[in-house]
C-alpha positions in Angstrom: 16.7 26.6 0.0 16.6 24.8 3.3 13.4 23.1 2.3 14.9 21.9 -1.0 18.0 20.6 0.8 15.8 18.8 3.4 13.8 17.1 0.6 17.0 16.0 -1.2 18.5 14.6 2.1 15.4 12.6 2.7 15.4 11.2 -0.8 19.1 10.3 -0.5 18.4 8.3 2.7 15.3 6.7 1.1 17.7 5.3 -1.5 20.3 4.3 1.1 17.6 2.5 3.1 16.7 0.4 0.1 20.3 -0.8 0.0 20.8 -1.2 3.7 17.7 -3.4 4.2 19.5 -6.1 2.3 22.3 -6.1 4.9 20.3 -5.5 8.1 17.7 -8.1 9.0 14.9 -5.6 10.0 11.8 -4.5 8.2 12.2 -1.6 5.9 9.9 0.8 7.9 11.8 0.2 11.2 15.1 0.8 9.4 13.8 4.1 7.9 12.4 5.3 11.2 15.8 4.6 12.8 17.5 6.6 10.0 15.2 9.5 10.6 15.7 9.4 14.3 19.5 9.3 13.8 19.4 12.3 11.5 17.4 14.3 14.1 19.1 13.1 17.3 22.4 15.0 17.3 22.6 18.5 18.7 22.9 20.0 15.3 20.6 17.4 13.6 17.7 18.0 11.2 14.6 19.4 12.8 11.3 19.8 10.9 7.9 21.0 12.0 5.1 19.0 10.5 1.8 20.6 9.4 -0.6 17.7 9.9 -3.0 18.8 7.2 -0.2 19.2 4.6 1.4 15.9 5.8 -1.9 14.1 5.2 -2.4 15.7 1.8 1.1 15.0 0.4 1.6 11.4 1.6 -1.7 9.7 2.3 -3.8 10.1 -0.9 -1.2 8.7 -3.3 -0.1 5.9 -1.0 -3.6 4.7 -0.2 -4.6 5.1 -3.8 -1.7 2.9 -4.9 -2.4 0.3 -2.2 -6.1 0.2 -3.1 -5.3 0.0 -6.8 -3.0 -3.0 -6.3 -5.3 -4.8 -3.8 -7.0 -8.0 -4.9 -10.6 -6.9 -5.5 -12.0 -10.3 -5.8 -10.6 -11.5 -2.5 -11.6 -8.3 -0.8 -15.2 -8.7 -2.0 -15.3 -12.3 -0.9 -14.0 -11.3 2.6 -16.0 -8.1 2.9 -17.7 -9.5 6.1 -14.6 -9.8 8.3 -13.0 -6.8 6.7 -15.9 -4.5 7.6 -16.1 -6.1 11.0 -12.6 -5.1 11.7 -12.6 -1.7 9.8 -15.8 -0.5 11.6 -16.7 -2.8 14.5 -13.1 -3.1 15.9 -12.6 0.7 15.7 -15.6 1.3 18.0 -14.5 -1.6 20.3 -11.0 -0.1 20.5 -12.2 3.4 21.2 -14.3 2.2 24.2 -11.9 -0.4 25.6 -8.7 1.4 25.1 -10.2 4.8 26.2 -11.2 3.5 29.6 -8.0 1.5 30.0 -5.9 4.6 29.2 -7.9 6.8 31.6 -7.4 4.1 34.4 -3.7 3.7 33.7 -3.0 7.5 33.4 -5.7 9.3 35.4 -4.3 12.7 34.4 -5.7 12.2 30.9 -9.4 13.2 30.7 -11.7 10.4 29.5 -12.7 12.3 26.3 -9.1 12.9 25.4 -8.4 9.2 26.1 -11.2 8.4 23.6 -9.5 10.7 21.1 -6.2 8.9 21.4 -7.9 5.6 21.2 -9.7 6.7 18.0 -6.5 7.9 16.3 -4.7 4.6 17.4 -7.5 2.4 16.0 -6.4 2.6 12.3 -3.7 0.1 11.2 -1.1 1.2 8.6 -1.5 -0.4 5.2 2.1 0.5 4.3 3.6 -0.9 7.4 1.5 -4.1 7.3 2.6 -4.9 3.7 6.2 -4.1 4.6 6.3 -6.3 7.7 4.0 -9.2 6.9 5.6 -11.7 4.7 3.1 -13.0 2.1 5.0 -16.3 2.0 4.5 -17.1 5.7 1.1 -15.6 6.4 -2.1 -17.4 5.0 -3.5 -15.6 2.0 -6.9 -15.2 3.6 -5.5 -13.4 6.6 -3.3 -11.2 4.4 -6.3 -10.1 2.4 -8.3 -9.3 5.5 -5.4 -7.2 6.9 -5.1 -5.3 3.6 -8.8 -4.6 3.3 -9.0 -3.5 6.9 -6.1 -1.1 6.7 -7.6 0.5 3.6 -10.9 1.2 5.3 -10.3 1.8 9.0 -8.3 5.0 8.4 -11.6 6.7 7.5 -13.6 5.4 10.4 -10.8 6.0 13.0 -10.1 9.6 11.9 -13.8 10.5 11.7 -14.3 9.3 15.3 -11.1 11.2 16.3 -12.6 14.4 15.0 -15.8 13.8 17.0 -13.8 13.2 20.2 -11.7 16.3 19.7 -14.8 18.3 19.1 -16.3 16.9 22.3 -13.2 17.9 24.2 -13.3 21.5 22.8 -17.0 22.0 23.4 -17.6 19.8 26.4 -20.6 18.2 24.9 -21.3 15.1 22.7 -24.4 13.9 20.9 -24.5 10.3 19.8 -27.2 11.0 17.2 -25.3 13.9 15.6 -22.1 11.8 15.7 -23.8 8.9 14.0 -25.3 11.1 11.2 -22.0 12.8 10.7 -20.2 9.5 10.4 -22.7 8.2 7.8 -22.4 11.6 5.9 -18.5 11.4 5.9 -18.5 7.9 4.6 -21.2 8.3 1.9 -19.9 11.6 0.6 -16.3 10.3 0.7 -17.3 7.4 -1.5 -19.2 9.7 -3.9 -16.2 12.1 -4.1 -13.9 9.2 -5.1 -16.4 8.1 -7.8 -16.8 11.6 -9.0 -13.0 12.2 -9.2 -12.6 9.0 -11.2 -15.4 10.0 -13.6 -13.7 13.4 -14.2 -10.3 11.7 -14.8 -11.9 9.3 -17.2 -13.6 12.0 -19.2 -10.3 14.1 -19.3 -8.4 11.1 -20.6 -11.1 10.3 -23.1 -11.0 13.9 -24.4 -7.2 13.8 -24.8 -7.5 10.5 -26.6 -10.0 12.0 -29.1 -7.7 15.0 -29.7 -4.9 12.7 -30.7 -1.2 13.5 -30.7 -1.2 14.5 -27.0 2.1 13.7 -25.2 1.9 10.7 -23.0 3.2 12.8 -20.1 -0.1 14.8 -20.1 -2.1 11.6 -19.7 0.2 10.3 -16.9 -0.2 13.6 -15.1 -4.0 13.1 -14.9 -3.6 9.7 -13.3 -1.2 11.3 -10.7 -3.6 14.1 -9.9 -6.6 11.6 -9.5 -6.0 10.7 -5.8 -5.4 14.3 -4.8 -8.5 15.5 -6.5 -10.6 12.8 -4.8 -9.1 13.7 -1.4 -9.5 17.4 -1.7 -13.0 17.1 -3.1 -14.2 15.1 -0.1 -12.5 17.3 2.4 -14.0 20.4 0.8 -17.5 19.0 1.7 -16.4 17.9 5.2 -16.3 14.2 4.3 -13.5 11.6 4.5 -10.8 12.4 2.0 -9.0 9.2 2.9 -12.0 7.1 1.9 -12.4 9.1 -1.3 -8.8 8.2 -2.3 -9.3 4.6 -1.4 -12.5 4.4 -3.4 -10.8 5.9 -6.5 -8.0 3.4 -6.2 -10.3 0.4 -5.8 -12.5 1.4 -8.8 -9.7 2.5 -11.2 -9.0 -1.0 -12.6 -12.6 -2.1 -12.9 -13.8 1.1 -14.7 -11.4 0.5 -17.6 -9.9 4.0 -17.4 -6.6 2.7 -18.7 -8.1 2.0 -22.1 -7.9 5.7 -22.8 -4.1 5.7 -22.2 -1.7 5.0 -25.0 0.9 2.3 -24.7 3.7 4.7 -23.8 1.4 6.4 -21.2 0.6 3.0 -19.6 4.2 2.0 -19.3 5.1 5.4 -17.8 2.2 5.3 -15.4 3.1 1.9 -14.0 6.8 2.8 -13.7 6.0 6.2 -12.1 3.6 4.8 -9.6 6.0 2.1 -8.6 8.7 4.7 -8.0 6.2 7.0 -6.2 5.2 4.2 -3.9 8.8 3.4 -2.9 9.8 7.1 -2.5 6.7 8.2 -0.6 6.8 5.2 1.7 10.4 5.7 2.6 10.1 9.5 3.0 7.0 9.0 5.2 8.8 6.7 7.7 12.0 8.8 7.7 9.9 11.9 8.5 8.2 9.9 11.2 11.6 9.1 12.6 12.6 12.7 12.5 9.8 13.6 15.0 10.8 11.0 17.6 13.8 12.6 19.3 12.0 15.8 19.9 9.0 13.9 21.3 11.2 11.7 23.5 13.1 14.7 24.8 9.9 16.2 26.1 8.8 13.2 28.2 5.7 14.5 30.0 6.2 15.0 33.8 3.2 12.7 34.4 5.3 9.8 33.3 8.7 10.8 34.6 8.0 11.8 38.2 9.7 8.7 39.7 11.6 6.8 37.0 12.5 8.9 33.9 13.1 5.9 31.6 11.3 2.9 33.1 7.9 4.4 33.7 7.4 5.9 30.2 8.6 2.7 28.5 6.4 0.5 30.7 3.4 2.6 30.1 3.9 2.5 26.3 4.4 -1.2 26.4 1.3 -1.8 28.5 -0.8 0.3 26.1 0.5 -1.5 23.1 -0.2 -4.9 24.6 -3.7 -3.6 25.5 -4.3 -2.7 21.8 -3.1 -6.2 20.8 -5.3 -7.8 23.4 -8.4 -5.9 22.4 -7.7 -6.8 18.8 -7.3 -10.5 19.7 -10.6 -10.6 21.6 -12.5 -9.0 18.7 -11.0 -11.3 16.1 -11.8 -14.3 18.3 -15.4 -13.2 18.8 -15.8 -12.5 15.1 -14.3 -15.9 14.2 -16.7 -17.7 16.6 -19.7 -15.6 15.2 -18.7 -16.4 11.6 -18.6 -20.2 12.4 -22.0 -20.0 14.1 -23.5 -18.2 11.1 -22.0 -20.7 8.8 -23.6 -23.6 10.7 -27.0 -21.8 10.6 -26.7 -21.4 6.9 -25.5 -25.0 6.5 -22.2 -23.9 5.1 -18.7 -25.2 5.8 -17.1 -23.1 8.5 -13.5 -21.9 8.0 -12.2 -21.0 11.5 -9.0 -19.1 11.7 -7.4 -21.0 14.5 -5.5 -19.7 17.5 -2.2 -18.9 15.8 -3.8 -17.1 12.9 -5.9 -15.0 15.4 -2.7 -14.2 17.3 -0.9 -13.3 14.0 -3.7 -11.1 12.9 -3.7 -9.3 16.3 0.1 -8.6 16.3 0.0 -7.5 12.6 -2.2 -4.5 13.5 0.6 -2.0 13.5 0.2 1.7 13.7 1.9 4.3 11.5 1.7 7.6 9.7 -2.1 8.1 10.0 -1.8 7.9 13.7 1.1 10.4 14.0 -0.5 12.9 11.6 -3.8 12.7 13.4 -2.4 13.1 16.9 -0.2 16.1 15.8 -3.4 17.8 14.6 -4.7 18.2 18.1 -5.5 21.8 18.9 -3.1 23.7 21.2 -5.9 25.4 23.2 -9.5 25.0 24.1 -12.2 27.5 23.0 -11.7 29.5 26.3 -8.0 29.9 25.6 -6.8 27.3 28.2 -4.3 24.7 27.1 -5.7 21.5 25.5 -5.6 18.9 28.3 -2.7 16.4 28.2 -1.8 17.3 24.7 2.0 16.6 25.0 1.2 13.4 27.0 -1.0 11.8 24.3 1.4 12.8 21.5 4.2 11.1 23.4 2.1 8.0 24.0 0.9 7.8 20.3 4.5 8.0 19.1 5.6 5.4 21.5 2.8 3.0 20.5 3.7 3.4 16.9 7.3 2.3 17.5 6.4 -0.4 20.0 3.8 -2.0 17.7 6.3 -2.0 14.8 9.0 -3.6 16.9 6.7 -6.2 18.4 5.3 -7.2 15.0 8.8 -7.4 13.5 10.0 -9.7 16.2 6.9 -11.8 16.9 5.3 -12.3 13.5 8.0 -14.5 12.0 7.8 -16.8 15.0 4.0 -16.9 15.2 3.5 -17.4 11.5 6.1 -20.0 11.0 4.5 -23.1 9.4 1.0 -21.6 9.0 1.3 -21.8 5.2 1.4 -25.4 3.8 4.3 -26.1 1.5 3.4 -26.5 -2.2 2.6 -24.3 -5.2 1.1 -20.9 -4.3 -2.6 -20.6 -5.4 -1.8 -17.3 -7.0 1.0 -18.8 -9.1 -1.2 -21.7 -10.2 -3.9 -19.3 -11.2 -1.4 -17.2 -13.2 -0.1 -20.3 -14.9 -3.5 -21.4 -16.0 -4.3 -17.8 -17.3 -1.0 -17.9 -19.3 -2.0 -21.2 -20.9 -5.5 -19.9 -21.7 -4.3 -16.7 -23.2 -1.6 -18.5 -25.3 -4.2 -20.9 -26.7 -6.5 -18.1 -27.6 -3.7 -16.3 -29.4 -2.8 -19.5 -31.3 -6.4 -19.9 -32.5 -6.5 -16.3 -33.6 -3.1 -16.4 -35.4 -4.0 -19.7 -37.2 -7.2 -18.3 -38.4 -5.4 -15.2 -39.8 -2.8 -17.5 -41.4 -5.5 -19.5 -43.1 -7.2 -16.5 -44.6 -6.7 -16.0 -48.3 -5.9 -12.8 -50.3 -7.9 -11.4 -53.1 -6.8 -14.3 -55.5 -8.0 -17.0 -53.1 -4.4 -18.1 -52.2 -2.8 -18.1 -48.8 0.5 -16.1 -49.0 3.5 -18.2 -47.9 4.9 -15.2 -46.0 1.9 -15.2 -43.8 2.2 -18.9 -43.1 5.9 -18.6 -42.2 5.2 -15.7 -39.9 2.3 -17.5 -38.2 4.5 -20.6 -37.7 7.1 -18.6 -35.9 4.6 -16.8 -33.7 2.7 -20.0 -32.9 6.0 -21.8 -32.0 6.6 -19.1 -29.4 3.2 -19.6 -27.9 3.5 -23.4 -27.8 6.8 -23.0 -25.9 5.0 -20.9 -23.4 2.3 -23.5 -23.0 4.9 -26.2 -22.6 6.7 -24.2 -20.0 3.5 -24.0 -18.0 2.8 -27.8 -18.5 2.2 -29.6 -15.2 4.4 -32.5 -16.4 7.8 -31.9 -14.8 9.8 -33.6 -17.7 8.1 -31.5 -20.4 8.4 -28.4 -18.4 12.1 -29.0 -17.8 12.8 -29.6 -21.5 10.9 -26.5 -22.5 12.6 -24.4 -19.9 16.0 -25.5 -21.1 15.1 -24.6 -24.7 13.8 -21.3 -23.5 17.0 -20.7 -21.5 19.2 -21.3 -24.5 17.0 -19.1 -26.7 17.0 -16.3 -24.0 20.8 -16.5 -23.7 21.2 -16.1 -27.4 18.7 -13.2 -27.5 20.5 -11.4 -24.7 23.8 -11.9 -26.4 22.4 -10.4 -29.5 21.1 -7.4 -27.6 24.5 -6.8 -26.1 26.0 -7.0 -29.6 23.4 -4.4 -30.7 24.3 -2.1 -27.8 28.0 -2.4 -28.6 27.5 -1.7 -32.3 25.3 1.4 -31.6 27.9 2.7 -29.1 30.7 2.2 -31.7 28.7 4.0 -34.4 28.1 6.9 -31.9 31.8 7.1 -31.1 32.7 7.1 -34.8 30.3 9.9 -35.5 28.1 7.8 -37.9 25.0 8.6 -35.8 24.0 11.5 -33.6 22.9 11.5 -29.9 19.2 11.5 -30.7 19.5 8.5 -32.9 21.6 6.7 -30.4 19.2 7.5 -27.6 16.3 6.2 -29.6 18.1 2.9 -30.4 19.3 2.5 -26.8 15.7 3.0 -25.5 14.4 0.3 -27.9 17.2 -2.1 -26.9 16.6 -1.5 -23.2 12.9 -2.1 -23.5 13.5 -5.4 -25.4 16.0 -6.4 -22.7 13.6 -5.6 -20.0 10.9 -7.7 -21.5 13.3 -10.7 -21.9 14.5 -10.3 -18.3 11.0 -10.1 -17.1 10.2 -13.3 -18.9 13.3 -14.9 -17.3 12.2 -13.8 -13.8 8.7 -15.2 -14.3 10.2 -18.6 -15.3 
């Protein structure tokens, strides 16, 4: 019962945070972490022990699958060079640079444990990045690089974290073994994601052939897909995170959704949108719930002289060290990319100082870091306590919060003015696609209208229907016209038509409600009619929003 109440409380505050974020000018993840900390801080507050393995299984596969599915595949492929450079190269650079810096700053932490903390701090959080970074103020190229990096560096960072922990437990480390294990974890992780996607596609194809299967059964398969990919990879000792990301990246291109019915597609989209919001919010609230207990247990190594000042200063210095290492690596990569472009006689596209700085500050840490560091073993193989365990957990939690706060405060200032005013490239591409699709539809409808029946005559009913449909497509084209005057006139006509349609829908809803009250129809009939009316209204409101 306590677990059920805890889940309900978390869900309630996820909904509350969605409303409060409109009133409080802070990023949603920061607000949700603050709510979690407030719930846990009082003497009789909520306290929950996290099982790191369960935490990773419940939250990470669906969230990374959702982010990977919605990621722009074309842009990620075009930017695969800098993305892989950050997702793999920067991880190793961070482990070495931050590991030695941490050992120098806090000598009580053994070097191998410092490397473990550096490894678990190297992944950036895809959820936090998308919540903090405003797409309207950050250049699209940088945003795509950040998205791609955060999807891939979780796997490389956690794999290296496991190697460092194993070295701390055994007292030995083999570079050759570690390299082979890394390649194995990546390769098998990708194969597990592909295999899970293949199984899901075959299952949906089988349900589609059977026919008459409830849409909910099809939706359930899409929900289970990231978990199957994750567990399959973990079973073979590979990267479950990379398996979930691979499944998400390939889901759209494999055409798996063609096996879903219309109802199942609508339910899947709606359900994954809800899942993404709920899991994101619950993840950060649970993260906030851990902070008071971690802060209460400030390690004595950091509180011997100044209980408050020394821990805060240490966390701040370590966060700035991560940002500095990131800036240096992005700078070196940008220079190397420009040099390679000149060698290949191509036009170089340097990022510039402010974009490099924005990309460095945007590398925030989040749930992956917390779950990874909490999975540290309590004792070594000989039974002695794991060295500096409480200390590195405290530092990891502090860096998570500090990186979020710095990014929230600094990014809007750094990124201001980086994006040139004018029409967004994505919006222009969408407008051209709408015009092309509408023209194709017009051609098809006109060919159908011109076809004759068995007597060789074209039915007038078909002509009238075609004219009405084509008129709607032509209005859509006119609305997308680049000429401001034509677009304004078409939009005004569309606005009037939309107003009338919405008024008609409201009249329908009132009539159905009156018939239900008079007993002329039953609840089932009313519910079916209300559902149809709501779907029509949603489509019209969606069209109004796009305009």
